[in-house]
N, C-alpha and C positions, 0 to 999 in steps of 0.2 A: 532489319531494325524497324522498318515501316510496318511490317506485319505484326511485330511484337508490340508496337505502340498501339495497335488497334485494341489490345486487351487492357491497356492501362485505365481507360475511362470506365469500362464495366467493372474492373477490379475495384476501383474507387467506390463505385456504387454499392458493391457487395459489402465492403468494409464499413461504409457509412450505415447501411442497414443493420449490420451486426452491432455497431456501437450504439445506435439508437435503441436497438432491442435490449441491450444489456444495461444501459445507463440507468442508474437510480440515484436519488438524492443521497443515499447512505453509502454509495460505492466509494471504495478507497483502495489504494494499493496495499495498504496494510489491512488484513482481513479483520472481521469483527472479533475482538478478543478482550479478555480480562486476565488478571494475574493474581494468583493466590499463593501465600507462603504459610505453610502449616508447620508448627513445631510441637512435637509430642513429648511430654515429660510424664512418664508413668501413666496415670489415668487422666491427665490434664492435656487438653489440646488447645493451643493458641493459634489464632489465624489473623493474618493481615491480608485484606482483600483490596486490590487496587483496580479502579475503573477509569478509563480515559473519558474525558468529557464528551467525546463523540459518541461513546456508547451510552453514557448517562442520559443524553438527550433523546434516546430512543423511547424512554419511559414516558415522555410527555410530548411526543410528536414534534421534536425539534427545539423545544424550550428547555432551559437548564433547570432540572429539579432542585429543590432546596436540599441542604445537607441532611436534614431530617428525613425527607421523602426518600432519598436515595439509600440512606442507612436502613430505614425500615424495610425497603424492598429487598436489600441484600440479606438482612436478618431472616427474612422469610424464605430464603432460598439456599442457605448454607447451613452446614451442621456436621456432626460427627456421630459415629455409632461404635458401640462395643458389642460385637456380635450382631444380634438383631435388636438390641436395645439402644434407643436414642440417648445421646449425651445431653445433659442439661446445660443450657446457656447461662453462665454465671457472670458474664461481662460483655457489653457491647450491644449495639454498634457504637464504638467510640471513635469519633473522627480523629485522624492523625494528619500531621503536615505532609504534604506531597509536592512533587514537582509540578511546575506550571502545566496546566492542561490535564491534570489527573486529580482524582479524589481517592483517599485511602481510609479504610476503617479497620478497627481491631476488635476481635472477639475472643472469648475464652469459653471453653466447654469442659464440663466435668463429667467423666464417663463412669458407669457403674464398675468397670473393670479395666485393667490395663492390657488385657489380651484381645487379640483380633480387632484392632482399631481400624475403622474405615472413615474416610472423609468424603464429603458430598457437596456438590454445588449444582443447582439447576437454574442459576441466574442467567437471564437473557435468551435462553433457548426457545422460549415461547415467542420471542420477538424475531430472532434470527436463527434459523435451524442450523446454519453452518457455523454458529458461534463456537469459539474455542477458549477454554480457560487453561492457561499455562500454570500448572500446579507444581510447587516445590515443597517437598516434605522432608523434614529432618527429625529423626528419632532420637531418644535419649541414649541409644547405643552408639550414636555417631554416624549412622547410615544416612545417606542423602539420596532422595528419590526425586526424579523429575518425570512427570507424566502429563498427558493431555486429557483434560476433561471435555468430553463432547456430548452432544445430545444423546447418542447411543451408549455412552459410558459416563454417567454422571456421578458414580460412586467408585472410589478407588480403595482397594484392599491393600493397605500398606505392606502387609507381610508377603504379598505376592509379587511385589515389584522391587527390583534392586537397582534400577537406574533408568535413564532415558531410553525409550524404545529405539531411538536412532543409534544407540551404541551397538546394537546388533543388526542394524540395517545394512544392506549391501548396495552395490553400485546401482542396481536397477531401482531400488527404493529411492535413492537420491535423485535419479533421473525422473522418476514418477513425480516427485515433489516439484521439480522444475517445470515439468509439463503442466501440472495442475496449477502452478502459479500463473502461467500464461493464460490458461483457459478461464481462470476465475479472477484475473486482474483486469477490471473494466478500464481503469485509467491507462494501463499499459496498452490495451487494445486501442483505445482512443489515440494514444500517441502514435501507434503504428499507422493508423488512418492518416494522421498528419504527415508522416513520412511518405506515404503513397501520394498524397495530394501534391507535395512539392516536387515529385519525381515525374517529369514528363516522358522520360524514357526508362525502359527496363534497366539500362546500365546505371542511370542515376539512382534508381531504387536500390540496386545492389550496393552502390557506394554508401548511401546513407545508412542502410541496415548494417553494413560492415563497420562503419564508425560507431554506431550505437552498440553493436556487439562487443567491440574492443573496450569501449568505455565501461559498460556494466560488468564485464568480466573482471576488469582491473579492480574496481571499487568493491565488488562482492568479495574478492579475495582479501583486500585490505581490511574490510570490516569484520569478516568472519575470523581472521587470524589475529584480530585485536590491534592492528597497526593504527587504524582510524576507527573511532566509534562516535559518529555524529549523533545529535539528538534526533530520535525517530520522528518526532512531530515536525521538526524543521524539514526533514526530508519529504514527508508527506505533502507539506505545503509546496515545496519546490517542484515536486513531481507534477502537481496540478498546474504550476506556473509554466512548465515546459509544454504542456498541452495547449494552454492559451497562447503561448509564443508561436507554436507551429501554425495555429489557426490565424494569428495576426499576420504572420509572414505571408501567408497565402492571400489574405485580404489586401495587403500592401502591394503584392505583385499584380493581382487582378485589377485593382483600381488605379495603379500607377501613381499612388499618393503615399509613398512610404513615410514621408515626414509626419503626416497627421497620425498614422498608426503608431509610429515610433514615439511621438510625444504622448499619445494616449496611454500606451503601455508603461512607459517610463513615469508618466504623471501619476498613475495608480500607485506605483511603488513609493514614489516620493511623498504622496499624500499619506500613505500608511506610516512612513517614517515620521512625518510631522505629527500625525495623530498619536503615535507612541511617545513622542517627545512631550506631548501635552497630557500624557497619562492614560491614554486609551488602552484597553486590554488587548494589545497586539502581541502575539506570541513571538514572532520572528525578531531577532535582535536588529537594532537600527543599522548596524554596519551591513548586514545582509540585505536589508531593504534598500539602502542607498546604493550599494554595489550592484544589486539586482536591477535597479532602475537605470543605472548608467549602462550596464551590459545590454539590457533589453533595447534601450533606445539606439545604441550604437550598432547592435547586430541587425536590427530591422532596417536601419538606414543603409547599412553596408550592403545587405542582400538586395534591398530595393533598388539600388543604383547599378548593380552588376548585370551585364548581359547574360552571363552564364555563371551562376553562383554554386555550381555543383561542388567545386573543390572546397569552397568556404563551408558549405553544408556538411561535407564530410568531417571537417574539424568540429563544427558546432554540434553535430549529432553525437560525436565522441564525448563532448562536454555534457550533453544531455544524458548520454549513457552513463556517465560517472554518477550523476544524481540518481538515476533509476537503479543503478547497481546497489547503492545504499538502501533503496527501497526493497530490492530483492532480499537483502540481508536481514531486514528488520525481524522477520519471523525466525530465521535461523539463529539469530543471536540469543533467542530465548532458550535454546538447547545447549547444554554443556557437553560438547563432543570431545572425546579424548583427542589429544594432539596428534596421535597416530592415525586418526580417521579424517583429519582435515583435508588432506590431498584428495582422498576418495570422494569426500563430500563436495568439494569445489568442482572437481571434474564431472561428477555425476549430475549435480544440480545445473551446471552450465550447459551440459549436453542436453538435459531435459528442457531448459529454456529455449535452446536453439531448435530442438525438435518441435516444440510447441509453436514457435514462430514460423518455421518452414511449413508445418502442417496447415496452419491458418492461411498462409499465403498461397500454397499450392491448392488448397480447397477453394479459395476465392478465385484463383486463376481458372479452375475447372468451371465454376459457375459463370465467370466472365466469358469464357469460351462459348458456353451455351447461350448467353445473352447476345453475343455477336452473331451467332447463327440465327437467332430469332429476331435480329435487327432491333434490339431494345436498348442500344447504347444511348447515353445521355450526353448532350453537348458539354464539353469541358467547362466553359465559362460559367454556365448556370450551375452545374454541379459544384464547382469550386466555391462559388459564393455561398451556397447553402451550407455545404459541409464545413467551410472555414468559420462561418458565423456560429454554427453549432459548437465547434471545438472551442472557440473563444468563450462563448457563454458557459459551456460545461467546465472548462478549465478555470475560469474566474470564479464560478460558483464554488467549486471545490477549494480553490486557493483561499478565497476570503473566508469560507467556512472553517478552514483549518488554521487560519491566521488570526482571526478575531474571535475571542472568547466572549460570548454573550451570556448574561444571567449570572 
């Protein structure tokens, strides 16, 4: 065990470097995405285009664009075709009411012919190459089509698609989705760094990763099967909060002042609840803010006063895993998978997630081994303070950005 512990500090260094290299202001557990609903009636095409506020702010470098600005941008990037002929825009962009944190616009296009209808969107691809639009298309014959619009596939031929591509996907395709979710999920990677930070022994790391795995596997299943469907924006904010919490726990442990850290984290939540009471544009419900403040303060106080908090962390990482599981499900919920495929989807996606996590950890262990051989290890107290401060700052930045709607 002593030899194994030699690799923990270098492993932490590797994961910190990875998190620093991947972190960007726009990073989120839920990837860059928009939603479009197309309804085709003869030669007329109706469109409702929904944009999360987080995506809209990309147009103005973080500021919220006006309703007119955003509508004009979307109008210049969406359309329909009949064969090779563009359909004429006869209505829109007309703003519609939308859920908090989103903006929605309606368009109508009149095509020269009702044959060979195609729909098109190039919105946001020049800003985020990996952006995805979840398109839902309903024809006047009753056919329902779901497809992904990506940078490499911005135009969909309705006649060539009969359903979601995931309807014909196999177990390996679902596993690939899970693996890619880990490799592209910056906030998940940051949370993994936090788990390594609080694990002084390899055994402790195995415990917390096990708790996290059990948690996210449970809620992923509940969300995809429709038992629980929480608001996606709430989950994004809470995922960010778990990152800040892990960092705060490390700071309380290294400074031996858990009371100050607990009061600070709890105070932020209570301040947001009070601001929402006064009418501030805070997304999270007051009950979640108050409950989160009480939980944060008590958890940080409890772990700060325990000599060995490994067992408590096993339970707490299970709770954090429950939150991240809903985050994993956010993209999958946009796809209508036949009920007969749900078991295969859940097994494959979960296996992919675990393969991704194990690959990252084993790769980091290999690099850590090389660092030990080269005598490049970093003293744990110095590393912990730097990494924990980074996690708190990163987590709070994302949390506040996903909780407070500006503009």
